[in-house]
MARNU-218632 format. One line per field, with one value per residue (C-alpha): chain; y, x, z. Coordinates in steps of 0.05 Angstrom, whole numbers, plus 5000, padded with zeros to 4 digits. Layout:
<rs>
ch	A ...
y	Y ...
x	X ...
z	Z ...
</rs>
This chain:
<rs>
ch	A A A A A A A A A A A A A A A A A A A A A A A A A A A A A A A A A A A A A A A A A A A A A A A A A A A A A A A A A A A A A A A A A A A A A A A A A A A A A A A A A A A A A A A A A A A A A A A A A A A A A A A A A A A A A A A A A A A A A A A A A A A A A A A A A A A A A A A A A A A A A A A A A A A A A A A A A A A A A A A A A A A A A A A A A A A A A A A A A A A A A A A A A A A A A A A A A A A A A A A A A A A A A A A A A A A A A A A A A A A A A A A A A A A A A A A A A A A A A A A A A A A A A A A A A A A A A A A A A A A A A A A A A A A A A A A A A A A A A A A A A A A A A A A A A A A A A A A A A A A A A A A A A A A A A A A A A A A A A A A A A A A A A A A A A A A A A A A A A A A A A A A A A A A A A A A A A
y	1990 1964 1901 1855 1786 1742 1676 1629 1613 1540 1489 1414 1384 1320 1353 1315 1380 1427 1482 1485 1479 1539 1578 1569 1588 1652 1673 1663 1698 1761 1761 1755 1813 1855 1842 1857 1925 1937 1922 1969 1923 1956 1904 1841 1799 1742 1693 1662 1586 1537 1475 1436 1456 1532 1572 1635 1629 1699 1745 1809 1784 1768 1833 1872 1841 1858 1929 1941 1917 1952 2024 2030 1966 1960 1901 1865 1802 1756 1739 1750 1697 1746 1697 1660 1720 1779 1845 1886 1846 1845 1920 1929 1882 1915 1985 1965 1941 2007 2047 2006 2013 2087 2077 2018 1965 1937 1884 1836 1802 1739 1680 1633 1576 1527 1512 1490 1556 1545 1485 1511 1574 1545 1569 1530 1522 1531 1604 1613 1671 1705 1706 1741 1792 1812 1815 1854 1904 1912 1918 1974 2009 2007 2034 2092 2115 2114 2098 2044 2026 1962 1904 1836 1764 1728 1771 1812 1884 1946 2008 2070 2035 2059 2014 2029 2041 2080 2071 2122 2130 2150 2096 2026 2002 1942 1897 1840 1777 1728 1663 1674 1673 1725 1742 1759 1802 1840 1850 1882 1929 1948 1966 2004 1964 1944 1874 1821 1762 1697 1662 1594 1553 1557 1613 1680 1719 1681 1716 1785 1789 1786 1854 1880 1853 1887 1955 1948 1931 1992 2037 2011 2024 2095 2083 2129 2090 2130 2098 2026 1985 1915 1863 1796 1747 1690 1635 1638 1643 1685 1660 1679 1634 1608 1536 1546 1578 1520 1466 1500 1514 1452 1403 1446 1475 1408 1378 1432 1428 1352 1353 1403 1371 1304 1335 1365 1310 1342 1299 1300 1351 1334 1368 1374 1412 1455 1472 1491 1536 1574 1597 1666 1647 1603 1619 1612 1675 1641 1652 1699 1773 1795 1737 1751 1826 1818 1771 1819 1876 1834 1815 1886 1903 1850 1864 1938 1918 1967 1914 1849 1800 1739 1677 1650 1619 1561 1493 1476 1524 1533 1599 1621 1612 1653 1708 1708 1710 1770 1805 1794 1816 1882 1900 1875 1855 1916 1967 1932 1930 2004 2023 1983 2011 2082 2070 2043 2104 2152 2115 2116 2192 2230 2273 2347 2392
x	9029 9087 9121 9162 9182 9174 9203 9207 9281 9268 9322 9329 9295 9335 9403 9454 9487 9430 9476 9515 9450 9421 9485 9486 9412 9417 9479 9442 9381 9419 9446 9375 9350 9409 9396 9321 9342 9391 9340 9289 9237 9197 9189 9221 9183 9210 9165 9171 9170 9194 9203 9262 9246 9254 9313 9275 9251 9277 9260 9281 9353 9358 9324 9372 9430 9394 9382 9456 9466 9408 9388 9316 9276 9224 9238 9178 9162 9115 9090 9106 9068 9043 9000 9062 9108 9113 9088 9139 9197 9168 9162 9233 9263 9229 9243 9316 9311 9277 9335 9387 9350 9334 9259 9245 9218 9148 9111 9063 9027 8986 8960 9005 8988 9029 9022 9093 9107 9050 9078 9148 9135 9085 9018 8953 8920 8853 8874 8891 8842 8846 8921 8923 8869 8900 8971 8951 8916 8979 9024 8980 8980 9057 9060 9014 9048 9116 9091 9038 8984 8950 8913 8892 8880 8937 8996 9021 8994 9035 9027 9056 9119 9161 9178 9244 9274 9223 9223 9257 9192 9152 9099 9114 9072 9034 8998 8951 8963 8906 8896 8823 8785 8729 8732 8806 8792 8736 8780 8835 8783 8754 8823 8838 8902 8932 8912 8956 8919 8956 8931 8964 8909 8846 8823 8849 8787 8743 8782 8762 8699 8745 8773 8702 8687 8751 8732 8660 8684 8729 8672 8627 8681 8690 8761 8791 8786 8842 8890 8869 8921 8917 8967 8961 9017 9025 9070 9105 9170 9200 9250 9271 9217 9152 9174 9239 9200 9152 9206 9248 9192 9148 9193 9211 9141 9107 9153 9134 9060 9059 9098 9051 8991 9009 9008 8940 8905 8908 8914 8980 8991 9008 9041 8973 8945 9008 9003 8930 8948 8998 8943 8911 8860 8905 8939 9011 9043 9094 9126 9169 9170 9113 9068 9077 9070 9004 8977 8997 8961 8899 8892 8904 8840 8804 8831 8851 8911 8965 9019 9038 9087 9114 9144 9195 9245 9201 9229 9299 9302 9374 9403 9427 9357 9327 9377 9359 9285 9296 9336 9280 9228 9262 9289 9234 9170 9166 9175 9123 9073 9084 9077 9012 8982 9000 8965 8904 8902 8904 8848 8806 8812 8749 8757 8764 8706
z	5981 6022 5996 6039 6062 6123 6146 6206 6193 6174 6191 6182 6243 6233 6231 6273 6297 6311 6335 6269 6230 6267 6261 6185 6177 6219 6181 6115 6143 6159 6088 6062 6105 6084 6010 6019 6046 5989 5934 5964 5997 6052 6107 6134 6185 6228 6263 6332 6339 6391 6348 6320 6249 6261 6286 6305 6377 6394 6335 6371 6378 6304 6283 6327 6289 6223 6247 6252 6180 6145 6132 6109 6114 6170 6218 6247 6285 6246 6297 6370 6408 6460 6499 6526 6532 6579 6548 6588 6560 6490 6491 6519 6467 6408 6434 6435 6363 6347 6378 6341 6275 6282 6287 6241 6289 6292 6333 6299 6356 6352 6392 6353 6305 6345 6420 6439 6476 6526 6564 6552 6592 6640 6612 6608 6540 6574 6583 6509 6495 6562 6561 6493 6510 6576 6550 6489 6534 6576 6515 6487 6555 6557 6486 6504 6567 6599 6669 6672 6721 6701 6733 6705 6725 6689 6710 6769 6767 6751 6794 6763 6740 6682 6623 6587 6538 6498 6422 6377 6336 6398 6394 6370 6311 6336 6286 6301 6261 6249 6211 6194 6261 6256 6330 6325 6263 6298 6360 6317 6286 6354 6379 6315 6304 6237 6215 6181 6151 6136 6074 6065 6033 5992 5947 5974 5952 6002 6058 6033 6077 6138 6120 6112 6182 6208 6179 6204 6275 6273 6251 6306 6358 6333 6306 6254 6189 6159 6209 6193 6156 6128 6103 6069 6086 6035 6010 5943 5904 5848 5797 5727 5697 5725 5711 5751 5809 5813 5808 5862 5911 5907 5944 6005 6011 6005 6057 6107 6093 6097 6162 6194 6161 6190 6259 6247 6209 6140 6078 6040 5985 5913 5854 5819 5879 5882 5808 5816 5875 5832 5783 5783 5837 5880 5945 5921 5892 5848 5781 5740 5761 5715 5735 5809 5801 5764 5818 5874 5840 5823 5897 5920 5882 5922 5991 5987 6029 6048 6054 6021 6054 6018 6051 6001 6050 6071 6085 6062 6003 5978 6002 5932 5904 5960 5947 5873 5890 5936 5882 5831 5881 5896 5827 5782 5818 5864 5808 5766 5823 5839 5766 5758 5822 5801 5734 5770 5815 5756 5721 5785 5793 5772 5711 5728 5711
</rs>
């Protein structure tokens, strides 16, 4: 199982000098990605948002900078809001990241959990689903062939036009990211595309049937099950002790969830709810290295996921604490997870005759 991180590059939305605030956050972010590479993590994902509380509106630009400073880690959007972007430019940008990184780029495409990009780029929310379906179809066509002929209703057609540059790895890995909508899950399965599921509330195990739906949709569409990949993307934090992890993470995470919740009509969170969510069956993957490793492995049994991405840099988490969390993730959590999964695999093998 691949282990990695993702973030939206949170900044202080009330900063007086937003330019300096963004500059500091992106400098720190590049250090975080570089450290994740050095400690052996597999993936780093960067989300796209168009709000004052996030600095990452152009993930490909930041990932290109990270590509020049890293050697092994895969670099992905998390997510690209494809509905309000142009598939040709998305492919060109991530192909460029792929060339700079020597074949380590990925696209994680989604419809987006926020809607700010639609009016910003002149799209109607009434076309939310149609935009995504058509643009995904075009992006996949570009990925499959150098010269593309394509026709849709939401964008000008392409007639035998080439899209360049082409990625170093031949075909760009394209994941579909979802927040729990069954129709989106089934669509990913029908296309035979890898699926990333965001779990930021509730009991994670209740999302497991969505992966069953995904695999069933793939089977019905005649997709090769061996090529299907899944990821769970969650919130959490790692520190030297579980108490330290909880004390560090609660304030910044609660501030973000309450801010977003206030926009969406959710009730405020509390420390009691937070502490419950950090338990074995909760959605927060938080604690000392052994606690987090055990929880990752326990949920891999439930989901059979191929990838696990953790969002630690949420809200205004201090940079030094994020760096320590990344260090612990790579040097202690990841080896424990791999060791436990290897032991599980050996136990599951049938005895030889």
